[in-house]
C-alpha positions as CSV (number, residue, x, y, z in Angstrom):
1,M,-38.5,32.2,5.8
2,R,-39.0,28.3,5.9
3,H,-37.5,28.0,2.2
4,K,-34.4,30.0,3.2
5,H,-33.9,27.7,6.1
6,F,-34.4,24.6,4.2
7,F,-32.1,26.0,1.4
8,V,-29.5,26.9,4.2
9,A,-29.8,23.3,5.7
10,L,-29.4,21.6,2.4
11,F,-26.3,23.6,1.6
12,L,-24.7,22.8,5.0
13,F,-25.6,19.0,4.1
14,F,-23.6,19.2,0.7
15,I,-20.8,21.1,2.2
16,S,-20.2,18.7,4.9
17,G,-20.9,15.6,2.8
18,C,-17.7,16.9,0.4
19,A,-15.5,17.1,3.3
20,T,-13.1,14.2,3.8
21,T,-12.8,12.6,7.1
22,P,-9.8,13.9,9.5
23,N,-6.2,12.6,8.6
24,T,-5.4,10.0,11.2
25,N,-2.4,8.2,9.5
26,I,-1.2,5.5,11.6
27,Y,2.6,4.6,11.8
28,V,3.8,1.7,10.0
29,D,6.8,-0.2,10.6
30,K,8.1,-0.9,7.2
31,S,11.4,-2.6,8.3
32,E,12.1,-5.9,10.1
33,T,15.3,-7.5,11.4
34,F,15.5,-11.4,10.5
35,D,18.0,-13.4,12.4
36,R,19.5,-15.0,9.0
37,D,22.3,-14.1,6.9
38,Y,22.0,-11.9,4.0
39,D,22.3,-14.6,1.0
40,T,19.3,-16.6,2.7
41,T,17.2,-13.7,3.5
42,W,17.8,-12.5,-0.1
43,K,16.8,-15.6,-1.8
44,A,13.8,-16.2,0.5
45,L,12.5,-12.6,-0.6
46,V,13.0,-13.0,-4.2
47,K,11.2,-16.2,-4.0
48,I,7.9,-14.7,-2.3
49,V,7.9,-11.9,-4.7
50,H,7.9,-14.3,-7.7
51,E,5.2,-16.4,-6.0
52,K,3.3,-13.3,-5.6
53,D,3.5,-12.7,-9.2
54,F,5.1,-9.3,-8.9
55,Q,7.3,-8.7,-12.0
56,I,10.6,-7.4,-11.0
57,S,11.7,-4.3,-13.1
58,Q,15.1,-3.6,-10.9
59,I,17.1,-6.2,-9.0
60,E,20.4,-5.7,-7.5
61,K,21.4,-8.1,-5.1
62,E,24.9,-6.1,-4.3
63,S,22.8,-3.0,-3.1
64,G,19.8,-5.1,-2.0
65,I,17.4,-3.3,-3.9
66,I,14.2,-5.1,-5.4
67,Q,11.7,-2.6,-7.3
68,T,8.6,-4.4,-9.0
69,N,6.6,-3.2,-11.8
70,T,3.4,-1.5,-11.1
71,V,0.5,-3.9,-10.7
72,F,-2.9,-3.1,-10.9
73,L,-5.0,-4.7,-8.1
74,S,-8.2,-3.7,-9.6
75,R,-9.8,-1.8,-12.7
76,S,-13.5,-2.1,-11.3
77,F,-14.9,0.7,-9.4
78,L,-17.0,-2.1,-7.8
79,D,-13.5,-3.1,-6.4
80,A,-10.9,-1.0,-6.4
81,E,-12.3,0.8,-3.2
82,T,-12.3,-2.5,-1.3
83,Q,-9.2,-3.2,-2.5
84,L,-7.8,0.4,-1.3
85,K,-9.4,-0.1,2.1
86,K,-7.7,-3.4,2.6
87,I,-4.2,-2.0,1.9
88,S,-4.0,1.7,2.6
89,Q,-5.3,4.3,4.8
90,L,-8.1,5.2,2.6
91,H,-10.3,7.9,4.0
92,S,-13.9,8.0,2.7
93,S,-15.1,11.0,0.8
94,F,-18.4,12.0,-0.3
95,L,-19.1,11.5,-4.1
96,M,-15.7,10.1,-4.6
97,V,-15.6,7.0,-6.9
98,W,-12.4,4.8,-7.0
99,E,-12.2,3.4,-10.4
100,A,-8.8,1.3,-10.2
101,A,-5.9,0.7,-7.9
102,R,-2.4,-0.1,-8.2
103,I,0.7,-0.6,-6.3
104,T,4.5,-0.8,-7.1
105,I,6.8,-2.2,-4.2
106,S,10.3,-1.5,-3.5
107,F,12.3,-3.7,-1.1
108,Y,15.6,-2.8,0.4
109,V,17.8,-5.6,2.2
110,E,20.8,-4.8,4.3
111,S,23.4,-6.9,6.2
112,K,23.7,-6.2,10.0
113,G,26.4,-8.6,10.7
114,D,26.7,-12.5,10.1
115,Q,23.3,-13.6,11.1
116,K,21.2,-10.3,11.0
117,T,19.5,-8.8,7.9
118,I,17.2,-5.9,7.9
119,V,14.5,-6.0,5.2
120,T,12.4,-2.6,4.5
121,I,9.5,-2.6,2.4
122,N,8.1,0.7,0.7
123,P,4.6,0.2,-1.3
124,I,3.5,2.8,-3.3
125,I,0.0,2.5,-3.5
126,E,-2.4,4.8,-5.7
127,G,-6.0,4.9,-6.7
128,F,-7.9,6.5,-9.7
129,E,-10.8,8.6,-8.9
130,K,-12.9,9.3,-11.8
131,N,-16.1,11.3,-10.2
132,I,-14.3,14.3,-9.1
133,S,-10.7,14.8,-9.9
134,G,-10.0,12.3,-12.6
135,S,-6.8,11.6,-11.6
136,W,-4.4,9.4,-9.5
137,H,-4.3,9.8,-5.7
138,H,-1.4,8.4,-3.4
139,F,-2.2,6.6,-0.3
140,E,0.0,5.7,2.7
141,S,-0.1,1.9,3.5
142,N,-1.9,0.6,6.5
143,G,0.8,-2.1,7.2
144,Y,-1.4,-4.9,5.3
145,I,1.0,-5.7,2.7
146,E,4.1,-5.0,4.6
147,N,3.5,-7.5,7.6
148,N,1.8,-10.1,4.9
149,I,5.3,-10.2,3.4
150,F,7.1,-10.1,6.8
151,D,5.1,-13.1,8.0
152,E,5.8,-14.9,4.6
153,L,9.6,-14.2,4.8
154,D,9.9,-15.3,8.6
155,N,8.1,-18.5,7.8
156,K,10.3,-19.2,4.6
157,L,13.3,-18.6,6.7
158,K,12.1,-20.8,9.5
159,D,11.7,-23.7,6.8
160,L,15.3,-23.1,5.5
């Protein structure tokens, strides 16, 4: 009888350990309005993208679109989980091993009059889990990337 209780407790331990934490996604504001004209804002944003060493795969000033190539943030399981936790809403899960992290960013710039420009940032964050699924998983941003770029853009526009 004692063995039965032990095995039931052991089974419950493993079952609960495989469950992910509840999905508690936070809202991230991906757009910000700047009190500068479209051309000045566009030039400053393009400069920031280059300074961050993102290679641009698509750029269309007339439509306000900038798309980056995919960038690997980490290809080491020692660093991938750290990077994912830093920039995304990664929820821990028992036995999951994150081997790689990558990101692609889309920017949309829109004029709202002579001295107002809206910039929207949409990062696509993915992590490769090798232990259980052996596949790429999408993660929602926690706002780290967007806020960092918005702060840099605000500072750059103040200097112009």
